[in-house]
C-alpha positions in Angstrom: 44.0 179.3 82.2 47.3 179.1 84.0 48.1 180.6 87.4 50.5 180.6 90.3 49.7 180.1 93.9 51.8 182.1 96.4 50.7 181.5 100.0 47.0 181.8 100.0 46.8 183.9 96.9 46.2 182.8 93.3 47.6 184.9 90.5 46.2 184.6 86.9 49.4 184.8 84.8 47.4 184.8 81.6 46.2 188.3 82.3 49.8 189.6 82.2 50.7 191.3 79.0 53.9 189.4 78.6 54.6 186.7 76.1 55.9 183.3 77.2 59.3 184.2 75.7 59.4 187.5 77.7 58.4 185.7 80.9 61.1 183.1 80.5 63.7 185.7 79.7 62.7 187.7 82.8 62.8 184.6 85.0 66.2 183.6 83.6 67.8 187.1 84.0 66.5 187.4 87.6 67.8 184.0 88.6 71.2 184.5 86.9 71.9 187.9 88.5 70.0 187.9 91.8 69.0 184.3 92.4 65.4 185.4 92.5 62.5 185.5 90.0 61.5 189.1 89.3 57.9 190.1 89.8 56.4 192.4 87.2 54.1 195.3 88.2 52.6 198.3 86.6 50.9 198.6 83.2 52.0 195.2 82.0 49.5 193.6 84.5 46.6 195.6 83.1 45.0 194.0 80.0 43.0 197.2 79.2 46.2 199.2 78.6 48.6 199.1 75.7 52.3 199.5 75.4 54.2 200.5 78.4 57.6 199.6 79.8 58.4 196.5 81.7 58.5 197.2 85.5 60.2 194.5 87.6 60.5 194.1 91.4 63.5 192.0 92.5 64.0 191.1 96.1 67.6 191.0 97.2 69.7 190.4 100.3 72.6 192.5 98.8 73.5 195.8 100.4 72.0 198.8 98.5 75.3 199.9 96.8 76.3 196.5 95.3 72.6 195.7 94.4 72.3 199.1 92.6 75.4 198.2 90.5 74.2 194.8 89.7 70.7 195.9 88.7 71.9 196.9 85.2 72.9 193.3 84.5 69.4 191.8 84.1 68.3 194.9 82.1 71.2 194.4 79.7 70.5 190.7 79.4 66.8 191.4 78.7 67.7 194.0 76.0 69.8 191.4 74.3 67.1 188.7 74.6 64.0 190.8 73.8 65.3 193.8 71.9 65.9 197.3 73.3 63.0 198.6 75.3 62.4 200.4 78.5 62.8 198.1 81.5 62.7 199.4 85.0 64.2 197.3 87.8 63.2 198.2 91.4 65.1 196.5 94.1 63.5 195.4 97.3 66.0 195.0 100.1 66.0 195.3 103.9 65.2 198.9 104.8 63.8 199.8 101.4 60.8 201.9 102.0 60.5 204.4 99.1 57.1 205.0 97.5 57.9 203.0 94.4 59.1 199.9 96.4 56.0 200.0 98.5 53.8 200.3 95.4 55.6 197.5 93.7 55.3 195.2 96.8 51.5 195.7 96.8 51.0 195.2 93.0 53.7 192.9 91.7 52.7 189.4 90.5 54.8 186.3 89.8 56.0 186.1 86.3 
């Protein structure tokens, strides 16, 4: 079993429904375009579910407008690396307080 420790919390990365190839592509795309590793959330963290899109939370220090323009870049890179599929990128920046951001903050795990 592999896992990641963040602060006082341990996350079981084996329970995430992402292959090693998908995880590496997600890490690479996030680092290349935002300098941060995205954190998946949503149905891909639930082993009892099937299918589903890939939901990613990316923290950023960019202002909202430039961050919104840049968020298409990791999606495009992941489409090229993994094949076309639904990938949602939620940006977490100072002042972001929408319901989806708050949900993602609570449920996202390291990739």
